[in-house]
Structures are given as structure tokens and as C-alpha cells.
N, C-alpha and C positions, 0 to 999 in steps of 0.2 A: 504493499499499500504506499509506504514512504517512497519507494522507487517511482511509483506512478505519479505521486503528488509533489515531489520536492522541487521539480522545475517550476511549478506554478506558485507554491506557497513558501517553499524553503523547508530545509530539514528541521530546524528548531521549532517553528510554529506547528508543523505536523506532529512532532514528537511531544510537544506540550499538550496538544489535544488528546493524544493517545496515552498520555501519562507514561511516557517512555523517555529515558535518558538518551540524549543524542549520542553520548559515548557508546551506549549499548548498540545503537544502529551501526556506527562506524566500525565497532569491533566485529559485528557480524558480517559486515561487508569485506573486511580484510582477513578474517579468520579463514584458514583453508577448510574445505568441506570435510565433514566427518567421514569415517569409514561407512557408516550407514547411509549417508547421502550418496556416496560414490556407488555403493551396492545398489541403492534404489535406482540410480541413473542407469546402471548396467541392466537391471531387471526391466526397467521401462523400455530400453532398447530391444530386449528379447521379446517383450509383449507386443510392441509395435511391429516387430519383424513377423510375428505370427499373424497379427490382424491386418497386415498390409497385403497379404495374399488375397487374391480374388475370391470372393464368397466368405472368406474366413473373418472378415470384419464383424460378423454377427456373433462371434465367440464371446461368451462371458468368461468369468474368472476360472470356472471349473474346467471348461474345455481348453482354455489357454494353458493352464497348468498341466493338463493331460498331454497336450501337444509338445510343451517344453520337455516333459519327462521322456516322451517318445523320441525326442531329438537329442537326449543325453544331457540336458541342462539340469543342474542341481539347484532347485529353488523351492521353497516351501509354498504350499498353497495360500496360506495366510498372508505371505508377503505379496504374492500376485494380487490377491484380493485388495490389500491395502494400497498398493501402488496404483492399481486401476481405479480405485475409489478416489484417491488423491488427485488423479488427472482426469476424472470424470469419463472414464472409459467403461462402457456397459455393453453387455450382450443384449440381443433382441429377446423379446418375450412374446409368446404366442397369444393372440387375441381369440375371441369367441368367434366360431365359424357360423356361417349361415347355411340354410338349407338349400340344396341345389337339385335334388331328385324328388320327384312326386310319385308316391306309390300308385300302382294300378290295382284298384280294389277288386277288379274282375279276373285278374291274372292268377294262375295257379302258381304257388310258390313252394319251393322245397323247404324242408325243415332246416332249423338253425343247428348245424352240426358242430359249431364252434363254441356256442354258449359262453362267450366272453373269455375263453381260454386261448389267448393269442401266443401259443407256443407250438413249436414243431420240432421233430427229432432230427430233420435233415432238410436240405434245400429241395424245393419243388414238391413239398408235401402240403403246404397251405399257402395260398395267395389271397390277399385281400384287395379289394378294388373300390374306388370311389371317384367322384368328380367334384370339381370346384370351378370357379370363374374368376376372371380378372378384368378390371375396367382398363381400357386403353382409349386414346384419343379417337380411334376409329370405331369404337364400340366394344362390346363385350367379347372377351375371348374365353372359351371354356376348355378346361383341361382335365383329362382322365388319366389316373395313375393305376398301376398294378404293382403291388409290393410283395416280395417273398418274405414271409413271417420269420423264417429261421435266421436269415442273415440281414434283413432289412434292406436287401438290394431292390432298387426300383427296376423291375424286370421289363416293364412296358409303360409307355406314355403317349399321349397324343393330344394335339391342340386343334381346335376348330372354332368356328363362329356360331356353333349351334349345340344343342344338347340332345340331338337325336341319337338313336341307337348306334349309328355308325361311329360315333366318337368313342365310347368305351369298347366297342367291338374292335376298332383299329388298335386300341391300346393292348387288348389282350391278344390280338394277332401278332403284335411285336413281341410280346412275352413268349408266346408259343413258338415263334420263329427263332428266338434267342436261346430257348432252354430245351433240354431233352426231357419230355415228360412221358412216363410210363402210364398206360391206361389203367384207370382205377386207383392210382396212387395219389393224385393230386385233388385237393379240395379248393374250389374257388368260392370265396365268401364275399358277400356285398350286402348293401342295404336293399330295401324293397322298391327302389326306384323303378319306374316303368321301363327304363332302358335295360335294366338287368333282368327283368322278368319277361321281356319281349320274346316272341317266338324265335326270331332270327338269332338272338344272343344265346338263348337256352339250347337251341338246336346245334349251334356251332360247338358249344362245350360238350354236349352229349355225344356228338359225332366223334369227338377226340377222346372220349372216355374220361373227361374231367367231371368229377363229382360236384354238384352245385350245392351251395349253402347260403341261406339268406336270413338276416337278423329280423327281429320283430319290427313292426311298423312304428315309426315315431320314436325310436330308442337309439340315440347315437352311440351309447355304450356298447351295443351289440356289433358295432363295426368301428370300435374305438381306435384301433391301430391305423386304419386308413384315414379316419378323421384327424388323427394326430399328424400324419404325414402331410395332409393338406394344410394344417395349421403351421407346421414347420416351413413349408414351401411358401406360404403367404408372408410369414414373419421374416424369413431370411432373404427372399428374393424380391417379393412383390411390393410389400409396404414401404421399403426405404426409398422408392423412387417413383416417378411418373412414367408411364409407358405411352409412347407416341403411336406405335403401330403394332399390329399383330405379328408382322414379320420380325421386328426387333425383339419382341417378347419371345417368340419361338426360338430364336438363336440363343438367347440368354437361358431359357429353360433347358435347352440341350446341354449348355455348359454347366449349369447347376446340377442337373442330374449326374453328369460325369464326375463332378466334384463330390457330390453327396455319396455316390457309390464307391468311389476310390480313395477319397481322402478324409471325409468328415467323420470324426470319432463319435461313437455312439455308446452311451453309458450301459445300455441293455445288452451289449455284446462285447463286454470286457474292455470297453474303451478302444475298440479297434474300428476301422472302417468296415463297411459291409463286404467289400471285396476281400479285404484281408481276412475277415472272419470266415468267409465261405472258403477261401483258399486253405485256411487252416483245417477245415473239416475234411477236405478232400486229401490233404497231406496226411491226416491221421488215418484215413482208410488205407493208404499205401503202407504205412508202417505196421498196420495190423494184419496185412496179408501174409500168410505163411510163405516161407522160403521154399522153393521147389528145386531139388538138385538137378543140374543139367545133365 
């Protein structure tokens, strides 16, 4: 404060108002920085290095600390929290989502096979799907995601200017194209939106031997993991900026999905990225295979 005001009022008048001896101010200006101040400066540089990476500016203290540990930095989480607080560095927080799908009361719906148990023993055993929308200067953009529950990998996504069945169907087609799915082994879970209960969507999954599961109407907890992904997507990518066009948004979604899958650490999967966690699963299968003599 004295540094900001001394050119205008002088050091002594400012110190008098603050009930501070001018000698204390001058001593502080000439005293070499303490070891703690030097360390804080170093930690701040590490924090800013993590948050300077594209998409990682959304990281709060916990994820910054995890990332620093992954990179070999030795720093306490409380120190990261304090330094970020002192420099007004905050992570993003998810807001409350809005309803995007409308149930079709006439459609036949399969049973809820998940029952809020969002866990899976391996990849490609349980996928969750949902849609959300984003305002742009050109109008609304609608986005559909398909998430693998085991590793939290986004296996499929699609953006369009409508909420017709083609949107989530294209997202699940991407997922099916990217992954090897055994008939009868995969459960596809969604809410009761009319897109997911449509004949086209249902028939496509059934033709591939994918088991369908749908949560109860009007209960977001029955598709909580997919809802949480939408919240993360909105908080980390959408809300921090204005979007001029759908084309711009689509490019950025592709970049964010790549970062989310390959770099973003996730507390539910041992603070690994989804791709890293999935790779560890397949590596464990190799180590468990018995050796066969040649």
C-alpha cells in the first residue's frame, strides 16, 4: 500500500495514517527476502507453469498439487493452497446443469441396470451417455458425450445445431468405431430422453449386442456420472469465454476432449489421466498371463 501511495502523498504521511514507523517501512524495503519468501516465489512459478498449459488453467490447488507430484516436484499441498490463495488463483467450480432431454412417455424403456452404481470391472463394460447445449453467437450448439465408466475416457462425442436422435447416435457410433465391444458384455446407460428411447437408437444398440439401461424419469442421480461430465465440460471449457461460432467451438471441444482423456488427472482413478489408468489395466493383464515355454 505504501509503495502504491508514496509518490502521491509521501512515505511519512502514509505511515502516520497506518500507525507505522517509517523506519519499519524502509527496513522492509532493504531487508533481503526470507527463505520462505524465496520458496513461495519458487512455488508460485511451479503453479503458474502448470496452469499456463492449455485447459489446465481450470486446476485448483488439489489438482495443481497432484500434477506437481507427478512431475517430481516436492511441495506440500498446504503450501500450494496458501500461495494460490495469496495470489487469487482459483480453480473452476461446476454450476447447476439444466435439463436438455425430454422423456417420451409412450416409448418402451429398458430397466435401470445400473441403479446408481457407477463402477465397472474393466473398460467397455459400462458406458454412460448424455447431452448438453452451449450458446454461441450463431445460436445454440448441442453436444453429446459417451463416457466409459471404468476409466472415465470420453469414447465418443458429437456436436450439432439440433437435439434430434442423429446427435447422440453419431456420438455412440464414434465410440463403437473406436472400441472393440464384445456382444452382450457392454451396458449402455442413459436418461429417459426421447432420443435415447427412439427406435433408431434402440435398434442400433440391439443390433450390436449392446445391453440398454435407462434411469428413472426426472432423476438426474440415475445418470449422475454423465451429468457430472457435462458439468465439468461446461465449467472448464464453456463458461470461461464467449463463443462466436459453432465451428470455433467444435475445434475447441476436440482439443479439450484430447486433453481430458490424456492429461487431466482424476481423483476417482488414482489421480491418473483416463488414458493412463486404462493403459495400466491392460498392462496388468499382460503381467498376469502365464508364461508358455517355447
